[in-house]
C-alpha positions as MATLAB code, in Angstrom:
seq = 'XXXXXXXXXXXXXXXXXXXXXXXXXXXXXXXXXXXXXXXXXXXXXXXXXXXXXXXXXXXXXXXXXXXXXXXXXXXXXXXXXXXXXXXXXXXXXXXXXXXXXXXXXXXXXXXXXXXXXXXXXXXXXXXXXXXXXXXXXXXXXXXXXXXXXXXXXXXXXXXXXXXXXXXXXXXXXXXXXXXXXXXXXXXXXXXXXXXXXXXXXXXXXXXXXXXXXXXXXXXXXXXXXXXXXXXXXXXXXXXXXXXXXXXXXXXXXXXXXXXXXXXXXXXXXXXXXXXXXXXXXXXXXXXXXXXXXXXXXXXXXXXXXXXXXXXXXXXXXXXXXXXXXXXXXXXXXXXXXXXXXXXXXXXXXXXXXXXXXXXXXXX';
ca = [
      -4.228   -4.636  -38.357;
      -6.041   -3.131  -35.364;
      -4.748    0.152  -33.961;
      -5.013   -1.276  -30.417;
      -2.721   -3.887  -28.903;
      -3.085   -5.499  -25.459;
      -0.088   -7.533  -24.305;
       2.102   -8.373  -21.288;
       4.432   -5.552  -20.289;
       8.186   -5.988  -20.601;
      11.149   -4.117  -19.132;
      11.281   -1.986  -22.292;
       7.839   -0.548  -21.425;
       8.935    1.179  -18.217;
       9.056    4.703  -19.675;
       5.648    4.364  -21.296;
       4.128    3.092  -18.039;
       5.740    5.899  -16.028;
       4.300    8.455  -18.441;
       0.854    6.898  -18.075;
       1.028    7.089  -14.261;
       2.024   10.750  -14.465;
      -0.999   11.480  -16.675;
      -3.558    9.715  -14.438;
      -3.732   11.448  -11.082;
      -5.910   10.271   -8.214;
      -8.928   12.586   -8.003;
     -10.233   13.992   -4.726;
      -9.860   17.035   -2.496;
      -6.116   16.395   -2.785;
      -5.049   15.177   -6.236;
      -2.137   12.748   -6.238;
      -0.029   10.831   -8.704;
       1.573    7.574   -7.606;
       4.897    7.475   -9.383;
       7.462    4.699   -9.850;
      10.670    6.421  -10.975;
      13.221    5.451  -12.127;
      11.843    2.037  -13.177;
       8.191    0.994  -13.073;
       9.126   -2.636  -12.463;
      11.079   -1.985   -9.261;
       7.879   -1.090   -7.410;
       5.920   -3.828   -9.198;
       8.325   -6.428   -7.811;
       7.703   -5.106   -4.289;
       3.911   -5.308   -4.638;
       3.850   -8.930   -5.773;
       6.306  -11.821   -5.776;
       5.247  -12.770   -9.301;
       4.401   -9.583  -11.215;
       1.856   -9.935  -14.033;
       1.435   -6.573  -15.769;
      -0.593   -5.908  -18.905;
      -0.815   -2.816  -21.054;
      -2.776   -1.420  -23.958;
      -1.107    0.479  -26.768;
      -2.671    2.571  -29.502;
      -0.791    3.260  -32.692;
       0.744    6.724  -32.557;
      -0.043    7.212  -28.857;
       2.017    4.601  -27.017;
       0.793    3.112  -23.720;
      -2.763    4.273  -22.983;
      -3.864    1.789  -20.282;
      -2.527   -0.842  -17.899;
      -3.463   -3.220  -15.103;
      -1.453   -5.406  -12.725;
      -2.638   -8.787  -11.430;
       0.501  -10.346   -9.976;
       0.642  -13.110   -7.378;
       1.911  -13.146   -3.825;
       1.656  -15.357   -0.759;
      -0.613  -14.109    2.001;
      -2.156  -15.649    5.090;
      -5.712  -16.759    4.402;
      -7.596  -18.333    7.288;
      -4.228  -18.815    8.970;
      -2.520  -20.591    6.056;
      -0.028  -19.252    3.479;
      -1.971  -19.012    0.211;
      -1.007  -17.697   -3.220;
      -3.521  -15.101   -4.456;
      -3.536  -12.354   -7.040;
      -3.343   -8.695   -6.097;
      -4.884   -6.181   -8.495;
      -3.434   -2.691   -8.717;
      -2.412    0.171  -11.009;
      -5.512    0.092  -13.189;
      -4.923    3.183  -15.282;
      -6.541    4.545  -18.450;
      -5.196    7.725  -20.018;
      -7.751   10.579  -19.715;
      -7.896   10.931  -23.498;
      -9.098    7.331  -23.852;
     -11.407    6.806  -20.877;
     -14.513    6.891  -23.031;
     -15.602    4.503  -25.744;
     -14.628    0.856  -25.586;
     -11.229    1.127  -23.888;
     -12.468   -0.308  -20.594;
     -14.316   -3.089  -22.413;
     -11.200   -4.063  -24.383;
      -9.039   -3.943  -21.277;
     -11.314   -6.116  -19.157;
     -11.803   -8.586  -21.985;
      -8.068   -9.252  -21.753;
      -8.280   -9.249  -17.956;
     -11.045  -11.852  -17.988;
      -9.040  -14.118  -20.284;
      -6.110  -14.019  -17.867;
      -8.105  -14.445  -14.666;
     -10.206  -17.423  -15.803;
     -11.006  -19.138  -12.488;
      -8.700  -16.953  -10.368;
      -9.764  -14.209   -8.007;
      -7.860  -11.225   -6.693;
      -7.698   -8.795   -3.807;
      -7.731   -5.087   -4.613;
      -7.805   -1.961   -2.444;
      -9.440    1.309   -3.580;
      -9.222    4.673   -1.809;
     -12.610    6.027   -0.765;
     -11.868    9.337   -2.495;
     -11.252    7.501   -5.773;
     -14.866    7.874   -6.859;
     -14.101    7.058  -10.484;
     -12.781    3.589   -9.611;
     -15.542    2.918   -7.078;
     -18.172    3.902   -9.635;
     -16.559    1.610  -12.197;
     -16.498   -1.459   -9.945;
     -20.093   -0.790   -8.922;
     -21.367   -0.224  -12.449;
     -22.585   -3.803  -12.945;
     -21.081   -4.069  -16.438;
     -21.101   -7.682  -17.547;
     -17.449   -7.665  -18.611;
     -16.318   -6.743  -15.084;
     -15.816   -9.274  -12.317;
     -17.994   -9.026   -9.240;
     -16.298   -6.777   -6.678;
     -17.205   -8.163   -3.266;
     -16.553   -5.730   -0.378;
     -14.759   -7.583    2.405;
     -13.451   -4.818    4.667;
     -12.379   -1.230    5.186;
      -8.881    0.032    5.890;
      -7.572    3.164    7.587;
      -4.186    4.626    6.769;
      -2.780    6.997    9.333;
      -0.119    9.481    8.198;
       1.599   10.482   11.457;
       3.340   13.843   11.559;
       6.975   13.923   12.666;
       6.922   17.674   13.263;
       7.345   18.665   16.915;
       7.565   15.035   18.093;
       6.455   14.224   21.615;
       9.042   13.862   24.357;
      11.149   10.747   24.720;
      10.004    7.993   26.992;
      12.024    5.106   28.292;
      12.065    2.215   25.820;
      15.005    0.094   26.927;
      13.255   -3.130   25.853;
      13.131   -2.034   22.186;
      16.124   -2.490   19.891;
      17.071   -2.875   16.257;
      17.136   -6.370   14.800;
      20.235   -8.192   13.644;
      21.114  -11.322   11.705;
      21.043  -13.498   14.832;
      17.370  -12.552   15.372;
      16.097  -14.058   12.097;
      14.871  -17.424   13.508;
      12.997  -15.772   16.388;
      11.586  -13.052   14.119;
      10.359  -15.632   11.616;
       8.699  -17.764   14.286;
       7.034  -14.736   15.899;
       5.885  -13.392   12.546;
       4.466  -16.725   11.359;
       2.423  -17.030   14.534;
       1.085  -13.484   14.816;
       0.706  -12.521   11.151;
      -1.322  -15.669   10.499;
      -4.060  -14.305   12.774;
      -4.947  -11.614   10.191;
      -6.359  -12.061    6.702;
      -4.361  -10.926    3.634;
      -1.133  -10.462    5.592;
       1.704  -10.953    3.052;
       4.101  -13.743    3.982;
       7.717  -12.790    4.670;
      11.000  -14.664    4.470;
      13.295  -12.783    6.812;
      16.332  -14.701    5.576;
      15.846  -12.997    2.168;
      16.159   -9.487    3.602;
      19.394   -7.950    2.413;
      19.611  -10.341   -0.541;
      19.071   -9.576   -4.226;
      15.422  -10.670   -4.009;
      13.503   -7.688   -5.506;
      10.547   -8.330   -3.193;
      12.727   -6.954   -0.363;
      14.241   -4.006   -2.219;
      15.867   -1.430    0.069;
      15.022   -3.273    3.312;
      17.707   -4.050    5.909;
      17.337   -6.115    9.062;
      18.494   -3.095   11.063;
      15.363   -1.273    9.840;
      13.289   -3.619   12.028;
      12.566   -2.854   15.673;
      11.994   -5.604   18.228;
      10.244   -5.254   21.568;
      11.068   -7.976   24.061;
       9.746   -9.234   27.361;
      11.934  -11.638   29.312;
      13.957  -12.312   26.174;
      10.987  -13.106   23.914;
       9.777  -10.915   21.051;
       6.375   -9.448   21.847;
       6.121   -6.763   19.136;
       7.888   -6.023   15.885;
       7.732   -3.557   13.016;
       9.962   -2.175   10.291;
      10.510    1.244    8.741;
      10.758    1.297    4.953;
      11.890    4.313    2.950;
      10.674    3.623   -0.605;
      11.331    6.999   -2.219;
      14.153    5.493   -4.326;
      11.560    3.580   -6.384;
       8.077    4.746   -5.349;
       6.813    8.312   -4.928;
       3.587   10.172   -4.147;
       3.265   13.609   -5.762;
       0.661   16.279   -5.000;
      -0.712   17.548   -8.318;
      -3.405   19.890   -7.007;
      -6.251   20.645   -4.606;
      -9.956   21.303   -4.781;
     -10.720   25.034   -5.220;
     -11.797   25.441   -1.585;
      -8.797   23.587   -0.162;
      -6.434   25.507   -2.428;
      -7.758   28.800   -1.033;
      -7.496   27.599    2.553;
      -4.047   26.014    2.184;
      -1.986   29.086    3.256;
      -4.130   29.564    6.364;
      -4.006   25.865    7.229;
      -0.226   25.725    6.772;
       0.188   28.733    9.058;
      -1.707   26.883   11.778;
       0.366   23.709   11.324;
       3.564   25.586   12.157;
       2.235   25.916   15.687;
       0.216   22.727   16.003;
       2.768   20.278   14.590;
       0.307   18.856   12.072;
       1.386   18.038    8.525;
       1.341   20.985    6.107;
      -0.214   20.763    2.660;
       2.678   20.877    0.175;
       2.527   23.023   -2.966;
       1.276   21.414   -6.186;
       4.089   19.472   -7.820;
       5.796   18.579   -4.535;
       6.559   15.052   -3.379;
       5.431   13.685   -0.033;
       8.394   12.637    2.122;
       7.390    9.817    4.424;
       8.444    6.363    5.537;
       6.231    3.307    5.818;
       5.606    1.286    8.953;
       5.408   -2.331    7.793;
       5.542   -5.942    8.999;
       3.712   -4.911   12.170;
       3.106   -7.821   14.540;
       2.063   -7.510   18.174;
       1.583  -10.441   20.527;
      -2.150  -11.020   20.984;
      -2.632   -7.755   19.038;
      -2.328   -5.941   22.358;
      -2.497   -2.110   22.037;
      -0.551   -1.668   25.289;
       2.382   -3.478   23.691;
       2.064   -1.518   20.453;
       2.105    1.908   22.126;
       5.765    1.957   23.253;
       6.937    0.381   19.995;
       5.195    3.006   17.881;
       6.495    5.798   20.093;
      10.048    4.511   19.741;
       9.764    4.259   15.964;
       8.344    7.784   15.728;
      11.368    9.056   17.665;
      13.761    7.258   15.309;
      11.927    8.365   12.157;
      11.818   11.955   13.424;
      15.618   12.068   13.300;
      15.715   10.853    9.678;
      14.482   14.002    7.967;
      11.162   12.463    6.908;
       7.997   14.480    7.425;
       5.781   11.557    8.427;
       5.355    7.832    8.771;
       2.400    6.005    7.235;
       0.793    2.957    8.833;
      -2.276    0.972    7.800;
      -4.898   -0.948    9.777;
      -8.173   -2.750    9.467;
     -10.601   -0.033   10.557;
     -11.760   -2.398   13.346;
      -8.231   -3.003   14.661;
      -7.683   -1.770   18.241;
      -4.076   -0.915   17.294;
      -5.459    1.916   15.148;
      -6.514    3.759   18.312;
      -2.858    4.071   19.318;
      -1.848    5.530   15.938;
      -4.704    8.036   16.128;
      -3.279    9.499   19.341;
      -0.611   11.222   17.227;
      -1.125   14.262   15.010;
      -1.653   13.450   11.357;
      -4.012   12.734    8.491;
      -6.340    9.805    7.886;
      -7.164    8.086    4.592;
      -9.923    5.518    4.185;
      -9.969    2.714    1.641;
     -12.064   -0.317    0.808;
     -10.887   -3.889    0.420;
     -12.476   -5.982   -2.339;
     -12.310   -9.480   -3.732;
     -12.787   -9.375   -7.518;
     -14.004  -12.612   -9.055;
     -16.194  -14.070  -11.776;
     -17.090  -16.960   -9.445;
     -18.184  -15.376   -6.147;
     -18.655  -18.784   -4.540;
     -14.849  -19.095   -4.507;
     -14.530  -16.754   -1.540;
     -17.273  -18.188    0.653;
     -14.646  -19.948    2.766;
     -12.993  -16.651    3.724;
     -13.395  -15.905    7.447;
     -14.372  -12.230    7.460;
     -14.619  -12.111   11.260;
     -10.830  -12.096   11.450;
      -9.087   -8.761   11.384;
      -7.460   -7.961    8.051;
      -4.084   -6.379    7.435;
      -3.310   -3.830    4.726;
       0.434   -3.984    4.128;
       0.498   -0.482    2.669;
       4.155   -0.846    1.715;
       3.044   -3.432   -0.870;
      -0.102   -1.742   -2.222;
];
């Protein structure tokens, strides 16, 4: 009997998967762990509508590696399409050498067959970028299809209120209009996850901890012209700072002293959790920045009263809406969007001239 076992994950594996995530921090100038307490599968069900999670065990060591390749519906060339989304590729540091990656991707290849998947990798995650660019025959071809920018907007010392009488919280009666507006505007962007607004508030795990009143609607003459939601995911998904580069660690006290005056986000101590909410389901009529500006300002005002330190929002790096988000104090993270496939001709029909949408609440 081999000492390694690769198999689908089950609910009983949650603790082992959580331990693996805690042991595999994201390297960079700021080291992070992406945690999923209290149950790994709560966050997995938010990332994909049909989770498909695999793990590797080694006798005497428990879970030493995992990958997720679940399915979800997204807009592709304007049409709802079921695709796979790859995430949470983790290998315990004690097993990152040898044939672990080969064994893991052998199982991955058997499952993917003729499928392809979208995956997003942070630019500071050099280990993952080096792996996908290694050219190893067992790996799929990772085709770069875009770049994303995540803006973490500080809620310290928020700017003054402005009149926003045409922006309000959504309610049950708004569902038909919200769905019609979303289906029209979201379809203009590639990889935008499809939503069923009638499922919000139900037991559907894809909409865990979302309420209709967490959505904000901007209207003109009674019609919705912009919409976005705020999502607090800390009950099932957390980001922890595990450390800093030597230079940044030395400069952290000085930087934090400056932020007290400037209103920028401080650098928390190692071991601390980031406290932020996620801007999601963003749709703006004709993708007009002038419509987005008052909506974002209103949401920042609301989030600033919640006790959160920041809100995070994601954009195609070409998206003109990003310019509005960059007008506020905060931090910027860059990431790359890939299609992973063993048959690269499968994605030739993808219109890459369209703007793409990174729904960071589901990454």
